[in-house]
PyMOL Python script that loads the backbone (N, CA, C, O; Angstrom):
from pymol import cmd

cmd.read_pdbstr("""\
ATOM      1  N   MET A   1      -5.615   7.246  26.495  1.00  0.00           N
ATOM      2  CA  MET A   1      -6.700   7.109  25.551  1.00  0.00           C
ATOM      3  C   MET A   1      -6.499   5.815  24.765  1.00  0.00           C
ATOM      4  O   MET A   1      -5.461   5.633  24.129  1.00  0.00           O
ATOM      5  N   ALA A   2      -7.466   4.934  24.802  1.00  0.00           N
ATOM      6  CA  ALA A   2      -7.401   3.674  24.066  1.00  0.00           C
ATOM      7  C   ALA A   2      -7.780   3.907  22.608  1.00  0.00           C
ATOM      8  O   ALA A   2      -8.695   4.672  22.303  1.00  0.00           O
ATOM      9  N   LEU A   3      -7.070   3.242  21.725  1.00  0.00           N
ATOM     10  CA  LEU A   3      -7.383   3.345  20.300  1.00  0.00           C
ATOM     11  C   LEU A   3      -8.402   2.283  19.921  1.00  0.00           C
ATOM     12  O   LEU A   3      -8.271   1.124  20.313  1.00  0.00           O
ATOM     13  N   SER A   4      -9.387   2.665  19.182  1.00  0.00           N
ATOM     14  CA  SER A   4     -10.358   1.691  18.694  1.00  0.00           C
ATOM     15  C   SER A   4      -9.992   1.284  17.281  1.00  0.00           C
ATOM     16  O   SER A   4      -9.217   1.967  16.612  1.00  0.00           O
ATOM     17  N   SER A   5     -10.536   0.199  16.838  1.00  0.00           N
ATOM     18  CA  SER A   5     -10.270  -0.289  15.488  1.00  0.00           C
ATOM     19  C   SER A   5     -11.004   0.584  14.485  1.00  0.00           C
ATOM     20  O   SER A   5     -12.221   0.751  14.565  1.00  0.00           O
ATOM     21  N   LYS A   6     -10.267   1.131  13.554  1.00  0.00           N
ATOM     22  CA  LYS A   6     -10.862   2.002  12.546  1.00  0.00           C
ATOM     23  C   LYS A   6     -10.280   1.669  11.182  1.00  0.00           C
ATOM     24  O   LYS A   6      -9.163   1.162  11.076  1.00  0.00           O
ATOM     25  N   THR A   7     -11.038   1.956  10.155  1.00  0.00           N
ATOM     26  CA  THR A   7     -10.561   1.847   8.785  1.00  0.00           C
ATOM     27  C   THR A   7     -10.420   3.250   8.236  1.00  0.00           C
ATOM     28  O   THR A   7     -11.358   4.046   8.276  1.00  0.00           O
ATOM     29  N   ILE A   8      -9.247   3.542   7.728  1.00  0.00           N
ATOM     30  CA  ILE A   8      -8.993   4.847   7.134  1.00  0.00           C
ATOM     31  C   ILE A   8      -8.517   4.615   5.711  1.00  0.00           C
ATOM     32  O   ILE A   8      -7.622   3.805   5.469  1.00  0.00           O
ATOM     33  N   ILE A   9      -9.109   5.319   4.786  1.00  0.00           N
ATOM     34  CA  ILE A   9      -8.702   5.223   3.384  1.00  0.00           C
ATOM     35  C   ILE A   9      -8.028   6.529   3.015  1.00  0.00           C
ATOM     36  O   ILE A   9      -8.588   7.609   3.207  1.00  0.00           O
ATOM     37  N   PHE A  10      -6.817   6.420   2.482  1.00  0.00           N
ATOM     38  CA  PHE A  10      -6.149   7.621   2.015  1.00  0.00           C
ATOM     39  C   PHE A  10      -5.418   7.319   0.725  1.00  0.00           C
ATOM     40  O   PHE A  10      -5.065   6.173   0.443  1.00  0.00           O
ATOM     41  N   ILE A  11      -5.201   8.345  -0.040  1.00  0.00           N
ATOM     42  CA  ILE A  11      -4.485   8.225  -1.303  1.00  0.00           C
ATOM     43  C   ILE A  11      -3.136   8.892  -1.105  1.00  0.00           C
ATOM     44  O   ILE A  11      -3.055  10.044  -0.678  1.00  0.00           O
ATOM     45  N   ALA A  12      -2.082   8.157  -1.418  1.00  0.00           N
ATOM     46  CA  ALA A  12      -0.739   8.687  -1.195  1.00  0.00           C
ATOM     47  C   ALA A  12       0.002   8.821  -2.524  1.00  0.00           C
ATOM     48  O   ALA A  12       0.011   7.913  -3.354  1.00  0.00           O
ATOM     49  N   HIS A  13       0.607   9.957  -2.686  1.00  0.00           N
ATOM     50  CA  HIS A  13       1.457  10.153  -3.853  1.00  0.00           C
ATOM     51  C   HIS A  13       2.901   9.830  -3.510  1.00  0.00           C
ATOM     52  O   HIS A  13       3.710   9.528  -4.388  1.00  0.00           O
ATOM     53  N   ARG A  14       3.211   9.896  -2.236  1.00  0.00           N
ATOM     54  CA  ARG A  14       4.519   9.467  -1.755  1.00  0.00           C
ATOM     55  C   ARG A  14       4.361   8.074  -1.174  1.00  0.00           C
ATOM     56  O   ARG A  14       3.721   7.898  -0.137  1.00  0.00           O
ATOM     57  N   LEU A  15       4.931   7.103  -1.828  1.00  0.00           N
ATOM     58  CA  LEU A  15       4.749   5.725  -1.393  1.00  0.00           C
ATOM     59  C   LEU A  15       5.440   5.427  -0.074  1.00  0.00           C
ATOM     60  O   LEU A  15       5.116   4.433   0.577  1.00  0.00           O
ATOM     61  N   SER A  16       6.379   6.259   0.331  1.00  0.00           N
ATOM     62  CA  SER A  16       7.074   6.013   1.591  1.00  0.00           C
ATOM     63  C   SER A  16       6.107   6.004   2.775  1.00  0.00           C
ATOM     64  O   SER A  16       6.359   5.311   3.760  1.00  0.00           O
ATOM     65  N   ILE A  17       5.022   6.746   2.702  1.00  0.00           N
ATOM     66  CA  ILE A  17       4.031   6.766   3.780  1.00  0.00           C
ATOM     67  C   ILE A  17       3.310   5.425   3.894  1.00  0.00           C
ATOM     68  O   ILE A  17       2.822   5.083   4.971  1.00  0.00           O
ATOM     69  N   ALA A  18       3.232   4.669   2.819  1.00  0.00           N
ATOM     70  CA  ALA A  18       2.523   3.385   2.823  1.00  0.00           C
ATOM     71  C   ALA A  18       3.193   2.359   3.728  1.00  0.00           C
ATOM     72  O   ALA A  18       2.543   1.407   4.161  1.00  0.00           O
ATOM     73  N   ARG A  19       4.462   2.532   4.018  1.00  0.00           N
ATOM     74  CA  ARG A  19       5.195   1.574   4.864  1.00  0.00           C
ATOM     75  C   ARG A  19       4.611   1.449   6.264  1.00  0.00           C
ATOM     76  O   ARG A  19       4.773   0.412   6.907  1.00  0.00           O
ATOM     77  N   ILE A  20       3.939   2.476   6.742  1.00  0.00           N
ATOM     78  CA  ILE A  20       3.428   2.449   8.112  1.00  0.00           C
ATOM     79  C   ILE A  20       1.995   1.919   8.207  1.00  0.00           C
ATOM     80  O   ILE A  20       1.425   1.870   9.297  1.00  0.00           O
ATOM     81  N   THR A  21       1.421   1.529   7.090  1.00  0.00           N
ATOM     82  CA  THR A  21       0.042   1.036   7.108  1.00  0.00           C
ATOM     83  C   THR A  21       0.005  -0.475   7.297  1.00  0.00           C
ATOM     84  O   THR A  21       1.006  -1.157   7.081  1.00  0.00           O
ATOM     85  N   ASN A  22      -1.142  -0.992   7.699  1.00  0.00           N
ATOM     86  CA  ASN A  22      -1.318  -2.432   7.881  1.00  0.00           C
ATOM     87  C   ASN A  22      -1.609  -3.143   6.567  1.00  0.00           C
ATOM     88  O   ASN A  22      -1.184  -4.279   6.357  1.00  0.00           O
ATOM     89  N   ASN A  23      -2.329  -2.472   5.695  1.00  0.00           N
ATOM     90  CA  ASN A  23      -2.746  -3.093   4.444  1.00  0.00           C
ATOM     91  C   ASN A  23      -2.716  -2.046   3.334  1.00  0.00           C
ATOM     92  O   ASN A  23      -3.171  -0.917   3.517  1.00  0.00           O
ATOM     93  N   ILE A  24      -2.182  -2.431   2.198  1.00  0.00           N
ATOM     94  CA  ILE A  24      -2.091  -1.543   1.042  1.00  0.00           C
ATOM     95  C   ILE A  24      -2.893  -2.169  -0.083  1.00  0.00           C
ATOM     96  O   ILE A  24      -2.782  -3.368  -0.339  1.00  0.00           O
ATOM     97  N   THR A  25      -3.692  -1.368  -0.749  1.00  0.00           N
ATOM     98  CA  THR A  25      -4.428  -1.811  -1.923  1.00  0.00           C
ATOM     99  C   THR A  25      -3.903  -1.007  -3.102  1.00  0.00           C
ATOM    100  O   THR A  25      -3.933   0.224  -3.095  1.00  0.00           O
ATOM    101  N   VAL A  26      -3.421  -1.720  -4.116  1.00  0.00           N
ATOM    102  CA  VAL A  26      -2.876  -1.071  -5.308  1.00  0.00           C
ATOM    103  C   VAL A  26      -3.944  -1.123  -6.393  1.00  0.00           C
ATOM    104  O   VAL A  26      -4.438  -2.194  -6.744  1.00  0.00           O
ATOM    105  N   ILE A  27      -4.292   0.049  -6.917  1.00  0.00           N
ATOM    106  CA  ILE A  27      -5.301   0.155  -7.961  1.00  0.00           C
ATOM    107  C   ILE A  27      -4.623   0.643  -9.230  1.00  0.00           C
ATOM    108  O   ILE A  27      -3.895   1.636  -9.210  1.00  0.00           O
ATOM    109  N   ASP A  28      -4.860  -0.051 -10.324  1.00  0.00           N
ATOM    110  CA  ASP A  28      -4.290   0.320 -11.622  1.00  0.00           C
ATOM    111  C   ASP A  28      -5.415   0.340 -12.647  1.00  0.00           C
ATOM    112  O   ASP A  28      -6.112  -0.658 -12.832  1.00  0.00           O
ATOM    113  N   ASN A  29      -5.587   1.459 -13.300  1.00  0.00           N
ATOM    114  CA  ASN A  29      -6.663   1.629 -14.288  1.00  0.00           C
ATOM    115  C   ASN A  29      -8.024   1.257 -13.720  1.00  0.00           C
ATOM    116  O   ASN A  29      -8.833   0.623 -14.396  1.00  0.00           O
ATOM    117  N   GLY A  30      -8.275   1.657 -12.469  1.00  0.00           N
ATOM    118  CA  GLY A  30      -9.572   1.442 -11.845  1.00  0.00           C
ATOM    119  C   GLY A  30      -9.811   0.047 -11.312  1.00  0.00           C
ATOM    120  O   GLY A  30     -10.914  -0.242 -10.847  1.00  0.00           O
ATOM    121  N   LYS A  31      -8.820  -0.832 -11.360  1.00  0.00           N
ATOM    122  CA  LYS A  31      -8.974  -2.210 -10.876  1.00  0.00           C
ATOM    123  C   LYS A  31      -7.962  -2.493  -9.775  1.00  0.00           C
ATOM    124  O   LYS A  31      -6.810  -2.065  -9.845  1.00  0.00           O
ATOM    125  N   ILE A  32      -8.411  -3.221  -8.760  1.00  0.00           N
ATOM    126  CA  ILE A  32      -7.501  -3.646  -7.694  1.00  0.00           C
ATOM    127  C   ILE A  32      -6.589  -4.728  -8.273  1.00  0.00           C
ATOM    128  O   ILE A  32      -7.057  -5.768  -8.736  1.00  0.00           O
ATOM    129  N   VAL A  33      -5.295  -4.470  -8.239  1.00  0.00           N
ATOM    130  CA  VAL A  33      -4.346  -5.414  -8.825  1.00  0.00           C
ATOM    131  C   VAL A  33      -3.531  -6.169  -7.780  1.00  0.00           C
ATOM    132  O   VAL A  33      -2.982  -7.231  -8.074  1.00  0.00           O
ATOM    133  N   GLU A  34      -3.446  -5.628  -6.552  1.00  0.00           N
ATOM    134  CA  GLU A  34      -2.773  -6.354  -5.477  1.00  0.00           C
ATOM    135  C   GLU A  34      -3.106  -5.733  -4.133  1.00  0.00           C
ATOM    136  O   GLU A  34      -3.439  -4.552  -4.036  1.00  0.00           O
ATOM    137  N   GLN A  35      -3.008  -6.563  -3.093  1.00  0.00           N
ATOM    138  CA  GLN A  35      -3.266  -6.125  -1.726  1.00  0.00           C
ATOM    139  C   GLN A  35      -2.314  -6.847  -0.791  1.00  0.00           C
ATOM    140  O   GLN A  35      -1.931  -7.992  -1.033  1.00  0.00           O
ATOM    141  N   GLY A  36      -1.939  -6.161   0.282  1.00  0.00           N
ATOM    142  CA  GLY A  36      -1.097  -6.790   1.290  1.00  0.00           C
ATOM    143  C   GLY A  36      -0.308  -5.752   2.055  1.00  0.00           C
ATOM    144  O   GLY A  36      -0.504  -4.549   1.882  1.00  0.00           O
ATOM    145  N   SER A  37       0.586  -6.229   2.901  1.00  0.00           N
ATOM    146  CA  SER A  37       1.450  -5.318   3.651  1.00  0.00           C
ATOM    147  C   SER A  37       2.580  -4.846   2.741  1.00  0.00           C
ATOM    148  O   SER A  37       2.789  -5.384   1.654  1.00  0.00           O
ATOM    149  N   HIS A  38       3.288  -3.851   3.199  1.00  0.00           N
ATOM    150  CA  HIS A  38       4.431  -3.325   2.443  1.00  0.00           C
ATOM    151  C   HIS A  38       5.411  -4.458   2.126  1.00  0.00           C
ATOM    152  O   HIS A  38       5.851  -4.602   0.985  1.00  0.00           O
ATOM    153  N   GLU A  39       5.743  -5.247   3.124  1.00  0.00           N
ATOM    154  CA  GLU A  39       6.701  -6.342   2.944  1.00  0.00           C
ATOM    155  C   GLU A  39       6.194  -7.388   1.958  1.00  0.00           C
ATOM    156  O   GLU A  39       6.944  -7.860   1.104  1.00  0.00           O
ATOM    157  N   GLU A  40       4.913  -7.748   2.080  1.00  0.00           N
ATOM    158  CA  GLU A  40       4.326  -8.747   1.173  1.00  0.00           C
ATOM    159  C   GLU A  40       4.351  -8.267  -0.271  1.00  0.00           C
ATOM    160  O   GLU A  40       4.684  -9.027  -1.181  1.00  0.00           O
ATOM    161  N   LEU A  41       3.999  -7.008  -0.473  1.00  0.00           N
ATOM    162  CA  LEU A  41       3.942  -6.481  -1.833  1.00  0.00           C
ATOM    163  C   LEU A  41       5.332  -6.356  -2.439  1.00  0.00           C
ATOM    164  O   LEU A  41       5.497  -6.529  -3.646  1.00  0.00           O
ATOM    165  N   LEU A  42       6.316  -6.062  -1.630  1.00  0.00           N
ATOM    166  CA  LEU A  42       7.689  -6.006  -2.151  1.00  0.00           C
ATOM    167  C   LEU A  42       8.165  -7.393  -2.580  1.00  0.00           C
ATOM    168  O   LEU A  42       8.868  -7.526  -3.582  1.00  0.00           O
ATOM    169  N   LYS A  43       7.787  -8.419  -1.831  1.00  0.00           N
ATOM    170  CA  LYS A  43       8.177  -9.797  -2.169  1.00  0.00           C
ATOM    171  C   LYS A  43       7.585 -10.234  -3.502  1.00  0.00           C
ATOM    172  O   LYS A  43       8.202 -11.013  -4.229  1.00  0.00           O
ATOM    173  N   ASN A  44       6.379  -9.734  -3.834  1.00  0.00           N
ATOM    174  CA  ASN A  44       5.703 -10.121  -5.078  1.00  0.00           C
ATOM    175  C   ASN A  44       6.411  -9.582  -6.316  1.00  0.00           C
ATOM    176  O   ASN A  44       6.281 -10.139  -7.407  1.00  0.00           O
ATOM    177  N   LYS A  45       7.158  -8.500  -6.143  1.00  0.00           N
ATOM    178  CA  LYS A  45       7.891  -7.855  -7.235  1.00  0.00           C
ATOM    179  C   LYS A  45       6.991  -7.524  -8.429  1.00  0.00           C
ATOM    180  O   LYS A  45       7.385  -7.691  -9.583  1.00  0.00           O
ATOM    181  N   SER A  46       5.785  -7.056  -8.135  1.00  0.00           N
ATOM    182  CA  SER A  46       4.872  -6.651  -9.211  1.00  0.00           C
ATOM    183  C   SER A  46       4.763  -5.129  -9.237  1.00  0.00           C
ATOM    184  O   SER A  46       5.768  -4.450  -9.026  1.00  0.00           O
ATOM    185  N   LEU A  47       3.598  -4.579  -9.485  1.00  0.00           N
ATOM    186  CA  LEU A  47       3.438  -3.143  -9.695  1.00  0.00           C
ATOM    187  C   LEU A  47       3.909  -2.316  -8.499  1.00  0.00           C
ATOM    188  O   LEU A  47       4.636  -1.340  -8.682  1.00  0.00           O
ATOM    189  N   TYR A  48       3.516  -2.682  -7.295  1.00  0.00           N
ATOM    190  CA  TYR A  48       3.932  -1.921  -6.106  1.00  0.00           C
ATOM    191  C   TYR A  48       5.455  -1.888  -6.006  1.00  0.00           C
ATOM    192  O   TYR A  48       6.044  -0.836  -5.755  1.00  0.00           O
ATOM    193  N   PHE A  49       6.077  -3.020  -6.198  1.00  0.00           N
ATOM    194  CA  PHE A  49       7.536  -3.110  -6.170  1.00  0.00           C
ATOM    195  C   PHE A  49       8.165  -2.165  -7.195  1.00  0.00           C
ATOM    196  O   PHE A  49       9.114  -1.442  -6.891  1.00  0.00           O
ATOM    197  N   LYS A  50       7.627  -2.183  -8.396  1.00  0.00           N
ATOM    198  CA  LYS A  50       8.161  -1.320  -9.459  1.00  0.00           C
ATOM    199  C   LYS A  50       7.961   0.156  -9.120  1.00  0.00           C
ATOM    200  O   LYS A  50       8.843   0.974  -9.380  1.00  0.00           O
ATOM    201  N   LEU A  51       6.822   0.499  -8.548  1.00  0.00           N
ATOM    202  CA  LEU A  51       6.562   1.880  -8.157  1.00  0.00           C
ATOM    203  C   LEU A  51       7.509   2.319  -7.054  1.00  0.00           C
ATOM    204  O   LEU A  51       7.997   3.449  -7.069  1.00  0.00           O
ATOM    205  N   MET A  52       7.775   1.432  -6.090  1.00  0.00           N
ATOM    206  CA  MET A  52       8.705   1.766  -5.004  1.00  0.00           C
ATOM    207  C   MET A  52      10.108   2.003  -5.535  1.00  0.00           C
ATOM    208  O   MET A  52      10.831   2.845  -5.004  1.00  0.00           O
ATOM    209  N   GLN A  53      10.498   1.293  -6.549  1.00  0.00           N
ATOM    210  CA  GLN A  53      11.832   1.473  -7.123  1.00  0.00           C
ATOM    211  C   GLN A  53      11.988   2.833  -7.785  1.00  0.00           C
ATOM    212  O   GLN A  53      13.098   3.359  -7.859  1.00  0.00           O
ATOM    213  N   THR A  54      10.901   3.406  -8.264  1.00  0.00           N
ATOM    214  CA  THR A  54      10.982   4.708  -8.951  1.00  0.00           C
ATOM    215  C   THR A  54      10.945   5.876  -7.983  1.00  0.00           C
ATOM    216  O   THR A  54      11.230   7.007  -8.375  1.00  0.00           O
ATOM    217  N   GLN A  55      10.600   5.628  -6.732  1.00  0.00           N
ATOM    218  CA  GLN A  55      10.498   6.701  -5.723  1.00  0.00           C
ATOM    219  C   GLN A  55      11.856   7.099  -5.209  1.00  0.00           C
ATOM    220  O   GLN A  55      11.960   7.984  -4.359  1.00  0.00           O
TER     221      GLN A  55
END
""", "prot")
cmd.dss("prot")
cmd.show_as("cartoon", "prot")
cmd.util.cbc("prot")
cmd.orient("prot")
């Protein structure tokens, strides 16, 4: 079975699941504050990085 290109939006309370996604969008107080892959967001050392450290 061939996979087609799809967009799936999910909300995760466990950030460890985000590692397997292609793109992560971080929303804080209703505003998009950063977007990128798991690796890119960790390099930025901003909100996503801080959240990952608390997990």
